[in-house]
NULUMNU-540160 format. One record per residue: z, x, y of N, C-alpha, C, O in turn; residue in one letter. Coordinates in Angstrom, 2 decimals, always signed. Example, Ala and Ser with C-alpha at 12.3 -4.5 7.8 and 13.67 -1.06 7.14 Angstrom:
BEGIN
    n.c3    n.c1    n.c2   ca.c3   ca.c1   ca.c2    c.c3    c.c1    c.c2    o.c3    o.c1    o.c2 r
   +7.80  +13.19   -5.69   +7.80  +12.30   -4.50   +7.80  +13.20   -3.30   +8.46  +14.24   -3.32 a
   +7.08  +12.85   -2.25   +7.14  +13.67   -1.06   +7.87  +12.90   +0.03   +8.04  +13.41   +1.14 s
This chain:
BEGIN
    n.c3    n.c1    n.c2   ca.c3   ca.c1   ca.c2    c.c3    c.c1    c.c2    o.c3    o.c1    o.c2 r
   -7.06   -5.01   -3.34   -7.44   -6.40   -3.43   -8.07   -6.83   -2.11   -7.65   -6.40   -1.03 m
   -9.06   -7.66   -2.21   -9.76   -8.18   -1.03   -9.61   -9.69   -1.04   -9.91  -10.36   -2.03 i
   -9.15  -10.23   +0.08   -9.00  -11.68   +0.22   -9.79  -12.13   +1.45   -9.55  -11.65   +2.55 q
  -10.75  -13.04   +1.24  -11.60  -13.53   +2.33  -11.17  -14.93   +2.75  -10.94  -15.79   +1.90 k
  -11.06  -15.14   +4.06  -10.74  -16.46   +4.61  -11.83  -16.84   +5.60  -11.92  -16.27   +6.68 t
  -12.66  -17.82   +5.21  -13.75  -18.29   +6.07  -13.23  -19.36   +7.02  -12.57  -20.31   +6.58 y
  -13.52  -19.22   +8.28  -13.10  -20.18   +9.29  -14.31  -21.00   +9.73  -15.29  -20.43  +10.22 l
  -14.24  -22.31   +9.57  -15.39  -23.18   +9.84  -15.88  -23.10  +11.28  -17.08  -23.20  +11.53 k
  -14.98  -22.93  +12.21  -15.35  -22.97  +13.63  -15.62  -21.59  +14.22  -15.90  -21.47  +15.41 t
  -15.55  -20.55  +13.40  -15.75  -19.18  +13.88  -16.96  -18.55  +13.20  -17.35  -18.95  +12.10 k
  -17.54  -17.54  +13.87  -18.70  -16.85  +13.29  -18.27  -15.59  +12.54  -19.09  -14.71  +12.27 d
  -16.99  -15.51  +12.21  -16.50  -14.37  +11.46  -15.62  -14.83  +10.30  -15.19  -15.99  +10.23 y
  -15.37  -13.90   +9.41  -14.50  -14.13   +8.26  -13.30  -13.20   +8.40  -13.46  -12.02   +8.71 c
  -12.11  -13.73   +8.16  -10.90  -12.91   +8.19  -10.74  -12.29   +6.80  -10.66  -13.01   +5.80 k
  -10.71  -10.96   +6.74  -10.65  -10.27   +5.45   -9.35   -9.45   +5.39   -9.06   -8.65   +6.27 v
   -8.60   -9.69   +4.32   -7.36   -8.95   +4.10   -7.62   -7.91   +3.02   -8.03   -8.23   +1.90 k
   -7.37   -6.65   +3.37   -7.50   -5.54   +2.43   -6.11   -5.10   +2.02   -5.23   -4.93   +2.86 f
   -5.92   -4.92   +0.73   -4.62   -4.50   +0.20   -4.85   -3.50   -0.93   -5.67   -3.74   -1.83 s
   -4.13   -2.39   -0.89   -4.24   -1.39   -1.95   -2.85   -0.84   -2.24   -2.07   -0.61   -1.32 i
   -2.55   -0.64   -3.50   -1.25   -0.12   -3.89   -1.36   +1.35   -4.24   -2.21   +1.75   -5.04 e
   -0.50   +2.15   -3.63   -0.45   +3.58   -3.92   +0.95   +4.07   -3.53   +1.23   +4.29   -2.36 n
   +1.81   +4.22   -4.51   +3.21   +4.55   -4.25   +3.42   +5.95   -3.68   +4.43   +6.20   -3.03 e
   +2.48   +6.85   -3.90   +2.66   +8.24   -3.44   +1.99   +8.51   -2.10   +2.19   +9.58   -1.51 t
   +1.20   +7.58   -1.60   +0.47   +7.81   -0.34   +1.39   +7.68   +0.87   +2.32   +6.88   +0.89 a
   +1.11   +8.49   +1.88   +1.79   +8.39   +3.16   +0.97   +7.59   +4.15   +1.51   +6.93   +5.04 e
   -0.37   +7.65   +3.99   -1.28   +7.04   +4.95   -2.56   +6.63   +4.24   -3.10   +7.39   +3.43 k
   -3.06   +5.41   +4.54   -4.34   +4.95   +4.00   -5.11   +4.28   +5.13   -4.55   +3.53   +5.92 i
   -6.40   +4.58   +5.19   -7.28   +3.97   +6.19   -8.57   +3.52   +5.51   -8.92   +4.02   +4.43 a
   -9.27   +2.57   +6.14  -10.58   +2.13   +5.67  -11.62   +2.71   +6.62  -11.44   +2.68   +7.84 i
  -12.69   +3.23   +6.05  -13.82   +3.68   +6.86  -15.09   +3.05   +6.32  -15.20   +2.76   +5.13 l
  -16.05   +2.84   +7.21  -17.35   +2.31   +6.82  -17.62   +0.89   +7.25  -18.78   +0.48   +7.30 g
  -16.58   +0.11   +7.56  -16.81   -1.29   +7.96  -17.67   -1.31   +9.23  -17.48   -0.49  +10.12 l
  -18.60   -2.25   +9.30  -19.56   -2.32  +10.41  -20.33   -1.01  +10.57  -20.74   -0.66  +11.68 n
  -20.52   -0.30   +9.46  -21.24   +0.97   +9.41  -20.58   +2.04  +10.28  -21.27   +2.94  +10.79 n
  -19.27   +1.96  +10.46  -18.52   +2.92  +11.27  -17.72   +3.84  +10.35  -16.65   +3.48   +9.86 d
  -18.27   +5.03  +10.11  -17.61   +6.00   +9.25  -16.79   +7.01  +10.06  -16.30   +8.00   +9.50 w
  -16.63   +6.76  +11.36  -15.90   +7.68  +12.23  -14.53   +7.13  +12.62  -13.54   +7.86  +12.63 v
  -14.47   +5.83  +12.93  -13.24   +5.20  +13.42  -12.49   +4.55  +12.26  -12.95   +3.53  +11.72 t
  -11.36   +5.11  +11.86  -10.61   +4.52  +10.74   -9.87   +3.25  +11.14   -9.44   +3.10  +12.28 p
   -9.74   +2.33  +10.18   -8.88   +1.16  +10.33   -7.65   +1.45   +9.49   -7.71   +1.49   +8.26 v
   -6.52   +1.66  +10.16   -5.29   +2.03   +9.47   -4.68   +0.83   +8.75   -4.68   -0.29   +9.28 e
   -4.17   +1.06   +7.56   -3.43   +0.04   +6.82   -1.94   +0.26   +7.03   -1.48   +1.40   +7.13 l
   -1.19   -0.83   +7.10   +0.27   -0.76   +7.27   +0.93   -0.61   +5.92   +0.59   -1.31   +4.97 s
   +1.88   +0.31   +5.84   +2.60   +0.54   +4.59   +3.73   -0.47   +4.45   +4.56   -0.61   +5.35 k
   +3.76   -1.17   +3.32   +4.79   -2.16   +3.03   +5.71   -1.63   +1.92   +5.46   -0.56   +1.36 k
   +6.76   -2.36   +1.61   +7.67   -1.96   +0.54   +6.92   -1.92   -0.79   +6.01   -2.71   -1.02 k
   +7.32   -1.00   -1.65   +6.72   -0.91   -2.97   +5.41   -0.17   -3.03   +4.73   -0.20   -4.05 g
   +5.02   +0.51   -1.94   +3.80   +1.29   -1.95   +2.53   +0.50   -1.72   +1.44   +0.97   -2.06 g
   +2.65   -0.69   -1.16   +1.47   -1.51   -0.87   +1.05   -1.30   +0.58   +1.88   -1.32   +1.48 n
   -0.26   -1.10   +0.80   -0.82   -0.92   +2.13   -1.72   -2.12   +2.44   -2.50   -2.54   +1.58 f
   -1.62   -2.67   +3.67   -2.32   -3.91   +4.00   -2.87   -3.87   +5.41   -2.26   -3.27   +6.30 v
   -4.04   -4.51   +5.62   -4.57   -4.77   +6.96   -5.46   -5.99   +6.89   -5.97   -6.34   +5.83 t
   -5.66   -6.64   +8.05   -6.61   -7.75   +8.17   -7.64   -7.39   +9.23   -7.31   -6.85  +10.29 e
   -8.90   -7.70   +8.93  -10.01   -7.38   +9.82  -10.92   -8.60   +9.92  -11.16   -9.28   +8.92 v
  -11.43   -8.88  +11.11  -12.43   -9.93  +11.29  -13.81   -9.30  +11.18  -14.14   -8.38  +11.93 n
  -14.62   -9.80  +10.24  -15.97   -9.29  +10.03  -16.97  -10.43  +10.17  -16.66  -11.57   +9.81 l
  -18.17  -10.14  +10.67  -19.18  -11.20  +10.87  -19.56  -11.89   +9.56  -19.70  -11.25   +8.52 p
  -19.71  -13.21   +9.63  -20.20  -13.95   +8.46  -21.63  -13.51   +8.15  -22.33  -12.98   +9.01 k
  -22.05  -13.73   +6.92  -23.41  -13.40   +6.46  -23.73  -11.92   +6.68  -24.82  -11.58   +7.13 d
  -22.77  -11.06   +6.35  -22.99   -9.62   +6.50  -22.54   -8.89   +5.24  -21.81   -9.43   +4.41 s
  -22.99   -7.64   +5.12  -22.64   -6.79   +3.98  -22.10   -5.48   +4.54  -22.66   -4.91   +5.48 v
  -21.00   -5.00   +3.96  -20.35   -3.80   +4.46  -20.03   -2.85   +3.32  -19.44   -3.25   +2.31 h
  -20.41   -1.58   +3.48  -19.96   -0.54   +2.57  -18.71   +0.09   +3.16  -18.60   +0.23   +4.38 e
  -17.76   +0.45   +2.30  -16.52   +1.06   +2.80  -15.85   +1.86   +1.70  -16.18   +1.74   +0.52 f
  -14.89   +2.68   +2.12  -14.01   +3.40   +1.20  -12.64   +3.51   +1.86  -12.52   +3.47   +3.08 k
  -11.63   +3.66   +1.02  -10.30   +3.97   +1.51  -10.16   +5.49   +1.59  -10.64   +6.21   +0.70 y
   -9.52   +5.98   +2.63   -9.20   +7.40   +2.76   -7.68   +7.54   +2.65   -6.94   +7.10   +3.52 l
   -7.24   +8.16   +1.55   -5.82   +8.29   +1.26   -5.32   +9.66   +1.72   -5.87  +10.69   +1.32 v
   -4.29   +9.65   +2.55   -3.68  +10.88   +3.07   -4.71  +11.82   +3.72   -4.53  +13.04   +3.71 n
   -5.76  +11.25   +4.26   -6.81  +11.98   +4.98   -7.56  +12.99   +4.11   -8.25  +13.87   +4.64 e
   -7.42  +12.88   +2.77   -8.07  +13.86   +1.89   -8.81  +13.25   +0.70   -9.77  +13.85   +0.22 t
   -8.39  +12.09   +0.23   -8.94  +11.53   -1.00   -9.66  +10.21   -0.73   -9.07   +9.27   -0.19 e
  -10.94  +10.14   -1.11  -11.73   +8.92   -0.95  -11.58   +8.06   -2.19  -11.73   +8.54   -3.31 w
  -11.27   +6.76   -1.99  -11.01   +5.84   -3.10  -11.78   +4.54   -2.89  -11.80   +4.00   -1.79 v
  -12.40   +4.04   -3.95  -13.06   +2.74   -3.91  -12.05   +1.63   -4.19  -10.99   +1.87   -4.77 n
  -12.40   +0.42   -3.78  -11.60   -0.77   -4.08  -12.16   -1.37   -5.36  -13.31   -1.80   -5.39 d
  -11.35   -1.41   -6.40  -11.82   -1.91   -7.69  -12.15   -3.39   -7.66  -12.82   -3.89   -8.56 t
  -11.69   -4.12   -6.62  -11.97   -5.55   -6.51  -13.14   -5.85   -5.57  -13.37   -7.00   -5.21 t
  -13.88   -4.82   -5.17  -15.04   -5.01   -4.29  -16.08   -5.89   -4.96  -16.12   -6.01   -6.19 a
  -16.94   -6.52   -4.14  -17.99   -7.39   -4.67  -19.01   -6.60   -5.48  -19.56   -7.10   -6.46 d
  -19.26   -5.37   -5.07  -20.18   -4.50   -5.80  -19.97   -3.06   -5.32  -19.07   -2.79   -4.53 s
  -20.81   -2.17   -5.80  -20.73   -0.76   -5.42  -22.13   -0.26   -5.13  -23.10   -0.71   -5.74 f
  -22.24   +0.70   -4.20  -23.54   +1.24   -3.83  -23.46   +2.76   -3.84  -22.47   +3.35   -3.42 a
  -24.52   +3.39   -4.33  -24.58   +4.85   -4.34  -24.60   +5.37   -2.91  -25.20   +4.77   -2.02 a
  -23.92   +6.51   -2.69  -23.96   +7.13   -1.37  -24.64   +8.50   -1.43  -25.00   +8.96   -2.51 n
  -24.80   +9.13   -0.30  -25.54  +10.39   -0.22  -24.78  +11.57   -0.83  -25.34  +12.65   -0.97 v
  -23.53  +11.36   -1.20  -22.71  +12.43   -1.76  -22.67  +12.40   -3.28  -21.92  +13.15   -3.90 y
  -23.47  +11.53   -3.89  -23.53  +11.44   -5.34  -22.41  +10.60   -5.93  -22.21  +10.60   -7.14 g
  -21.69   +9.88   -5.09  -20.62   +8.99   -5.55  -21.01   +7.55   -5.19  -22.18   +7.27   -4.94 a
  -20.04   +6.65   -5.16  -20.31   +5.26   -4.79  -19.37   +4.81   -3.68  -18.28   +5.36   -3.50 t
  -19.81   +3.79   -2.93  -18.99   +3.13   -1.94  -18.71   +1.71   -2.42  -19.51   +1.12   -3.14 n
  -17.58   +1.18   -2.01  -17.28   -0.22   -2.26  -18.14   -1.07   -1.34  -18.49   -0.64   -0.24 s
  -18.51   -2.28   -1.78  -19.33   -3.19   -0.98  -18.65   -4.54   -0.94  -18.22   -5.07   -1.97 v
  -18.56   -5.09   +0.28  -18.06   -6.46   +0.47  -19.18   -7.28   +1.09  -19.80   -6.87   +2.07 i
  -19.43   -8.46   +0.51  -20.47   -9.38   +0.98  -19.82  -10.64   +1.50  -19.03  -11.28   +0.81 t
  -20.15  -10.98   +2.74  -19.56  -12.17   +3.37  -20.60  -13.24   +3.57  -20.29  -14.32   +4.08 l
């Protein structure tokens, strides 16, 4: 799930990313701000829910994917849209 909070006095949007996966040990987001190298780790909560908040620039578009247990790439089903990638799959897209 993606939750966007726009702040009137700031030039960024606070974005909360949440994904449920009861069997995962670790989940990270890659691709935000076109950074596919530096993962943003999600915190594991009770019930298998993973959560993080990130500040992203307003009026921007970001492709991203979740990396589960450092082996499985997963899209966010609640993303604004999806874009084809060079690997023949798709990336999640968030538009702010």
